[in-house]
C-alpha positions in Angstrom: 0.0 0.0 0.0 2.9 2.4 0.9 4.5 1.6 -2.5 1.2 2.4 -4.3 0.9 5.7 -2.5 4.5 6.5 -3.3 4.0 6.0 -7.0 0.8 8.0 -6.8 2.7 10.8 -5.2 5.4 10.7 -7.8 2.8 10.9 -10.6 1.0 13.8 -8.9 4.2 15.7 -8.1 5.6 15.3 -11.7 2.3 16.4 -13.3 1.7 19.4 -11.0 5.3 20.7 -10.4 6.6 23.8 -12.1 9.2 23.3 -14.9 12.4 22.1 -13.3 15.4 19.8 -13.7 13.9 17.4 -11.2 11.5 15.8 -13.6 13.4 16.8 -16.8 13.3 13.4 -18.5 9.7 12.8 -17.6 8.9 16.3 -18.9 10.5 15.6 -22.2 8.7 12.3 -22.6 5.3 13.8 -21.7 5.7 16.8 -24.0 6.9 14.7 -26.8 3.9 12.3 -26.5 1.5 15.3 -26.4 3.1 16.8 -29.5 3.0 13.5 -31.4 -0.6 13.0 -30.4 -1.4 16.3 -32.0 0.3 15.3 -35.2 -1.8 12.1 -35.3 -4.9 14.1 -34.5 -4.5 16.4 -37.5 -3.4 13.6 -39.7 -6.6 11.7 -39.0 -8.7 14.8 -39.1 -7.5 15.7 -42.6 -7.5 12.1 -43.8 -3.7 12.1 -44.1 -3.8 14.5 -47.0 -6.2 12.6 -49.1 -9.0 15.1 -49.0 -11.7 15.3 -50.2 -11.4 18.9 -51.4 -14.4 18.9 -53.7 -16.8 20.8 -51.4 -17.5 24.2 -50.0 -14.4 26.5 -49.5 -12.0 23.7 -50.3 -13.3 23.6 -53.9 -14.3 27.3 -54.2 -11.4 29.1 -52.5 -8.5 27.1 -51.1 -7.9 24.7 -54.0 -8.0 27.4 -56.8 -5.7 29.7 -54.8 -3.2 27.0 -54.0 -3.2 25.8 -57.6 -2.5 29.3 -58.9 0.3 29.9 -56.3 1.8 26.5 -57.3 1.9 27.6 -60.9 3.5 30.9 -59.9 6.2 29.1 -57.8 6.9 26.5 -60.5 7.4 29.2 -63.1 9.2 31.6 -60.7 6.6 34.3 -61.6 5.0 36.9 -59.4 1.3 36.0 -59.2 -0.3 39.3 -60.3 -3.3 38.2 -62.2 -5.4 35.0 -62.7 -7.0 33.9 -65.9 -10.3 33.4 -64.0 -11.8 35.7 -61.3 -11.0 34.2 -57.9 -13.7 34.0 -55.2 -13.2 36.4 -52.3 -16.5 35.6 -50.5 -18.2 38.9 -51.2 -16.8 39.5 -54.6 -14.3 38.0 -57.2 -11.2 39.4 -58.8 -8.4 38.4 -61.1 -6.0 40.6 -59.1 -4.3 37.8 -57.1 -2.2 40.0 -54.7 -5.2 42.1 -53.9 -6.7 39.1 -52.1 -6.0 39.9 -48.4 -6.3 36.4 -47.1 -3.9 34.8 -49.6 -1.3 32.3 -48.3 2.1 33.7 -49.3 4.3 32.3 -46.5 7.8 30.9 -47.5 6.5 27.3 -47.2 4.7 27.7 -50.6 8.0 26.7 -52.2 6.9 23.1 -51.4 3.6 23.4 -53.3 5.0 22.1 -56.6 5.9 18.8 -54.9 2.5 18.1 -53.3 -1.2 17.9 -54.2 -3.5 20.6 -52.8 -4.8 18.2 -50.1 -1.2 17.1 -49.1 0.0 20.7 -48.9 -3.0 21.6 -46.8 -2.1 18.9 -44.3 1.5 20.1 -44.4 0.4 23.7 -43.7 -1.7 22.6 -40.7 1.0 20.4 -39.2 3.7 23.1 -39.8 1.6 25.8 -38.1 0.5 23.4 -35.3 4.2 22.7 -34.6 4.9 26.5 -34.5 2.0 26.9 -32.2 3.1 24.1 -29.9 6.5 25.7 -29.7 4.8 28.9 -28.7 2.8 27.1 -26.0 6.1 25.7 -24.6 7.4 29.3 -24.4 4.3 30.4 -22.6 4.7 27.4 -20.2 8.2 28.6 -19.3 7.1 32.2 -18.9 4.0 31.5 -16.9 5.4 28.5 -15.0 2.8 26.0 -15.9 3.0 22.4 -14.8 2.6 19.4 -17.2 -1.0 19.0 -16.1 -1.8 22.7 -16.8 0.0 22.6 -20.1 -1.9 19.5 -21.2 -5.2 21.2 -20.5 -4.2 24.3 -22.4 -2.9 22.2 -25.3 -6.2 20.4 -25.8 -8.4 23.5 -25.4 -6.2 25.6 -27.7 -5.2 23.1 -30.5 -8.4 21.1 -30.8 -11.4 23.3 -29.9 -14.4 23.6 -32.2 -13.5 26.9 -33.7 -10.3 25.8 -35.4 -11.4 22.3 -36.2 -14.7 23.5 -37.8 -12.9 26.2 -39.8 -10.3 23.8 -41.2 -13.0 21.2 -41.9 -14.9 23.4 -44.4 -11.7 24.6 -46.1 -10.6 27.7 -44.2 -6.9 26.8 -44.6 -6.0 30.5 -44.0 -7.3 30.0 -40.4 -3.9 28.3 -39.6 -2.5 31.7 -38.6 -4.5 31.0 -35.4 -1.8 28.6 -34.3 0.6 31.6 -33.9 -1.6 33.1 -31.2 0.6 31.7 -28.4 3.5 33.9 -29.6 1.2 36.9 -29.6 0.1 36.0 -26.1 3.7 35.5 -25.0 4.5 39.1 -26.0 1.3 40.4 -24.3 2.3 38.8 -21.0 5.9 40.0 -21.5 4.6 43.6 -21.8 2.7 43.2 -18.5 5.7 41.9 -16.6 8.3 44.3 -17.9 8.2 47.7 -19.7 8.0 47.2 -23.4 10.3 49.1 -25.9 11.5 48.9 -29.4 12.5 45.3 -29.2 9.0 44.4 -28.1 7.5 46.4 -30.9 9.7 44.7 -33.4 8.8 41.2 -32.1 5.1 42.0 -32.0 5.2 43.3 -35.6 7.0 40.2 -36.8 4.5 37.9 -35.2 1.6 39.8 -36.8 3.4 39.8 -40.1 3.8 36.0 -39.9 0.1 35.7 -39.2 -0.7 37.8 -42.2 1.6 35.8 -44.5 -0.4 32.6 -43.7 -3.4 34.3 -45.4 -4.9 34.9 -41.9 -5.9 38.5 -42.7 -9.0 38.3 -40.4 -6.9 37.0 -37.5 -4.4 39.8 -38.2 -7.3 42.4 -37.8 -8.6 40.7 -34.7 -5.2 40.9 -33.0 -5.1 44.6 -33.9 -8.4 45.0 -32.1 -7.0 43.2 -29.1 -4.0 45.4 -29.1 -6.3 48.4 -29.1 -8.2 47.2 -26.0 -4.9 46.2 -24.4 -3.4 49.7 -24.9 -6.5 51.1 -23.1 -6.2 48.6 -20.2 -2.5 49.1 -19.7 -2.6 52.9 -20.5 0.8 53.6 -19.0 2.3 51.8 -22.0 -0.3 53.1 -24.4 2.1 54.7 -26.9 4.3 51.7 -27.1 1.4 49.3 -27.6 -0.2 51.6 -30.1 3.2 51.9 -31.9 3.3 48.1 -32.1 -0.1 48.1 -33.8 0.9 50.9 -36.3 4.2 49.2 -37.2 2.5 45.8 -37.6 0.3 47.4 -40.2 3.2 49.2 -41.9 5.2 45.9 -42.0 2.3 44.2 -43.6 1.8 46.8 -46.3 3.1 44.4 -49.0 0.0 42.4 -48.4 -2.4 45.3 -47.5 -1.8 48.0 -50.1 -2.8 45.9 -53.2 -6.2 45.5 -51.6 -7.0 49.2 -52.2 -7.3 48.5 -55.9 -10.6 46.6 -55.1 -12.2 49.0 -52.6 -14.6 50.5 -55.2 -15.9 47.0 -56.2 -15.9 45.4 -52.8 -19.4 45.2 -51.3 -19.0 43.1 -48.1 -22.5 42.8 -46.7 -22.6 42.1 -42.9 -24.2 38.8 -42.0 -24.3 38.5 -38.2 -22.7 38.2 -34.8 -23.7 36.2 -31.7 -27.2 37.3 -30.7 -26.8 36.8 -26.9 -24.8 35.1 -24.2 -26.9 32.0 -24.6 -25.7 31.7 -28.2 -22.1 31.7 -26.9 -22.9 29.1 -24.3 -24.4 26.9 -27.1 -21.2 27.4 -29.2 -19.1 26.2 -26.3 -20.9 23.1 -25.2 -23.1 21.8 -28.0 -21.9 19.5 -30.9 -23.3 20.9 -34.1 -23.3 19.4 -37.6 -21.7 21.4 -40.4 -24.9 23.0 -41.7 -26.5 26.4 -42.4 -28.4 27.5 -39.3 -31.1 30.2 -39.4 -30.4 32.9 -36.8 -33.6 33.8 -35.0 -34.2 37.6 -34.9 -31.8 38.2 -37.7 -33.5 36.4 -40.6 -30.2 35.2 -42.0 -28.5 31.8 -42.3 -25.0 31.2 -41.0 -22.8 28.1 -41.1 -22.4 26.4 -37.8 -18.6 26.5 -38.5 -18.8 30.2 -38.0 -20.4 29.8 -34.6 -18.6 26.9 -33.0 -16.2 27.3 -30.0 -16.8 23.8 -28.8 -14.8 22.7 -25.7 -17.5 20.6 -24.0 -19.0 20.8 -20.6 -15.7 19.9 -18.9 -13.8 22.6 -20.7 -16.6 25.1 -20.1 -16.5 24.3 -16.3 -12.7 24.9 -16.4 -13.1 28.3 -18.0 -15.9 29.4 -15.7 -14.3 28.2 -12.5 -10.7 29.3 -13.1 -11.2 32.0 -15.8 -14.2 33.8 -14.5 -14.9 33.0 -10.8 -11.6 32.3 -9.0 -9.7 35.4 -10.1 -12.3 37.6 -8.4 -12.1 35.7 -5.1 -8.3 36.1 -5.0 -8.0 39.8 -4.3 -8.1 41.1 -7.9 -5.9 44.1 -7.1 -3.0 41.6 -6.4 -3.6 39.8 -9.7 -1.1 41.3 -12.2 -3.1 40.0 -15.1 -6.5 41.2 -14.0 -6.6 44.1 -16.5 -6.2 41.5 -19.3 -9.9 40.8 -18.8 -10.6 44.2 -20.4 -9.4 43.2 -23.9 -11.0 39.8 -23.4 -14.4 41.5 -22.7 -13.8 43.8 -25.6 -13.4 40.9 -28.0 -16.5 39.2 -26.7 -18.5 42.4 -27.2 -17.2 42.9 -30.7 -18.5 39.4 -31.6 -22.0 40.4 -30.6 -24.5 41.3 -33.3 -25.9 44.3 -31.3 -22.4 45.8 -31.0 -20.5 45.1 -34.2 -23.3 45.8 -36.7 -24.0 49.4 -35.5 -20.3 50.0 -35.1 -19.7 48.8 -38.7 -22.6 50.8 -40.1 -21.4 54.0 -38.3 -17.7 53.7 -39.2 -17.5 52.5 -42.8 -13.8 51.9 -42.8 -11.9 48.8 -44.2 -10.7 47.5 -40.8 -14.4 47.2 -39.8 -16.2 46.6 -43.1 -13.8 43.7 -43.9 -15.5 41.6 -41.2 -18.9 40.4 -42.2 -19.1 37.5 -39.7 -18.6 39.0 -36.2 -18.8 35.7 -34.4 -15.3 34.9 -35.5 -13.8 37.8 -33.5 -14.5 36.1 -30.2 -11.7 33.5 -30.7 -8.9 35.9 -29.6 -10.8 36.6 -26.3 -11.5 32.9 -25.9 -7.8 32.0 -26.3 -6.7 34.6 -23.7 -9.4 33.4 -21.3 -8.0 29.9 -21.6 -4.5 31.2 -20.8 -5.7 33.3 -17.9 -7.7 30.3 -16.5 -4.6 28.2 -16.8 -2.7 30.6 -14.6 -5.4 30.4 -12.0 -5.6 26.7 -12.2 -1.8 26.5 -11.6 -2.2 28.7 -8.5 -4.9 26.4 -7.3 -2.4 23.5 -7.7 0.4 25.4 -6.0 -1.0 27.0 -2.8 -3.0 24.3 -1.1 -2.4 20.7 -0.4 -4.9 18.7 -2.4 -6.3 15.4 -1.4 -6.2 12.3 -3.6 -9.9 12.9 -4.1 -9.3 16.4 -5.5 -6.7 15.1 -7.9 -8.8 12.2 -8.9 -11.6 14.6 -9.7 -9.2 16.7 -11.8 -8.0 13.7 -13.8 -11.6 12.4 -14.2 -12.7 15.8 -15.6 -9.6 15.9 -17.8 -10.5 12.5 -19.3 -14.1 13.5 -19.8 -13.0 16.7 -21.5 -10.7 14.8 -23.8 -13.6 12.5 -24.8 -15.8 15.5 -25.5 -13.2 17.3 -27.6 -12.3 14.3 -29.7 -16.0 13.3 -30.2 -16.7 16.7 -31.6 -13.6 16.5 -33.9 -14.8 13.1 -35.1 -18.1 14.8 -36.2 -16.2 17.5 -38.0 -13.2 15.7 -39.7 -12.9 16.6 -43.3 -14.3 13.4 -44.6 -17.4 13.6 -42.4 -17.9 17.3 -43.1 -18.0 16.6 -46.9 -21.1 14.5 -46.4 -23.1 17.6 -45.6 -22.2 19.6 -48.8 -22.9 19.1 -52.5 -19.9 18.0 -54.4 -18.3 20.8 -56.4 -16.2 20.3 -59.5 -12.6 21.4 -59.3 -10.7 21.8 -62.5 -7.1 22.6 -61.9 -6.4 23.7 -65.5 -8.9 26.6 -65.0 -6.6 28.3 -62.6 -3.6 29.7 -64.5 -1.6 32.9 -64.4 -2.5 35.7 -66.8 -0.4 38.6 -65.6 -1.3 42.0 -67.0 1.5 44.5 -66.7 -0.6 47.4 -68.1 -2.6 47.8 -64.9 -0.4 50.6 -63.6 -2.5 51.5 -60.5 -2.5 47.9 -59.3 1.2 47.4 -60.0 2.1 50.7 -58.3 0.2 49.6 -55.1 2.1 46.2 -55.2 5.5 48.0 -55.5 4.6 50.6 -52.9 3.6 47.9 -50.5 6.8 46.0 -50.9 8.8 49.3 -50.5 7.0 50.2 -47.3 7.5 46.7 -45.9 11.2 46.8 -46.6 11.6 50.3 -45.2 9.6 49.4 -42.0 11.6 46.2 -41.5 15.0 48.0 -41.7 13.7 50.8 -39.4 12.4 48.3 -36.8 15.6 46.2 -36.9 17.7 49.4 -36.5 15.6 50.6 -33.5 15.6 47.2 -31.8 19.4 46.9 -32.1 19.9 50.5 -30.9 17.8 49.8 -27.8 19.6 46.5 -27.2 23.0 48.2 -27.4 21.8 51.0 -25.1 20.8 48.4 -22.5 24.2 46.6 -22.8 25.9 50.0 -22.2 23.8 50.8 -19.1 24.5 47.3 -17.7 28.3 47.7 -18.4 28.4 51.1 -16.6 26.3 49.9 -13.6 28.4 49.1 -10.5 28.5 45.4 -9.7 26.9 45.9 -6.2 23.9 47.6 -7.8 23.5 44.7 -10.2 23.6 42.2 -7.4 21.1 44.3 -5.4 18.7 44.0 -8.3 19.1 40.3 -8.7 
């Protein structure tokens, strides 16, 4: 019996302890298994790169764009114009680089060697790996145990929002996996005064998101930065500068879009109608169908609504993300003001908030979003991270009985079952059953560059020039700040350095 209790204690200690050398080997094994499990998950979810891609946005948007980009890469040609107008949701255009959510990240060089379905799996797995690495950095910064990290990993990587989006062909949603890097910088700005190095890193992260074709996610992160600047007003100018330079660095992808502004009529569809709709999105397994929104009179795909984490995940968010922080002397919680941007993102996802805001201020950053429900995902992700911090504190500061840990493990198991049961309903093969088959003809999507469209070409060149200038400026300022800090440290007496740790 004593031996059994000893092994139980070792397991509990290793799963709940902060990152340390004591359980280094066990940490490596656990994290390796979790990462491989994620690779297997996405492989199964996407049918190991075998499709089908003949339905919904796979056939209408993703496959045509990837086919065209593949032709451009194979011929070493800049993809300026397509032979056939490309679907952009609200309109269509032959101006390829004017499509804001176009995948133009360096990994497109592998497109000529893969089918569209194979590259799509490659893209998801690559960004999943980048996101997992980001979660590991967050774990070190926020001192999460293996148990806390495991919960975050499941809620972040396999929730209903990202699985439903990818299921119906939103491959450009993969920029979502870079959110942990964004969050890492947000928490860094809270813990230490941000400067030019922070601005540079933030701009690079948002630029990487934009290159994945994740234009919408790029805009949502700018919204979050706006709320974050208000919440942490003492660093307002630095945070606002990060947002401005993120836009300037992304000009090579943003300026060509201006050539379509006169033709682009992006009609607003809907946001969440009430808190009950958000609750439904979190706990109910929906099929990939069009659902009529009561009170709005419009239909919206359930993939635009889902945030599914199941009842266990919902309980975790409510208990540790919403209730416990306010019973723990909020003024002593350094992250408490982070709830302001979280609330801001939730409000923007509501129909009653975003629609009048969009109607009043008819500007591209607002009018580009016609489905406000999508915006909530940034707030959701941060709520998961904040809940994880509280859960870790719960693990740290009180001795828990075997019953308490048994309940945690039981809830974790239940949550895993709920998450993967939802994913089984939404895997690409299963999702295709709910849509009519669409014909995809690869020969239809070829390059037809028109070098006489001077206005469009000038916008492309102007954007590239702005991006290059901004990159050089940010690198110079970041290096200058770094050298200044080194000089200050070198000139500081050793006893003062020791006094400050």
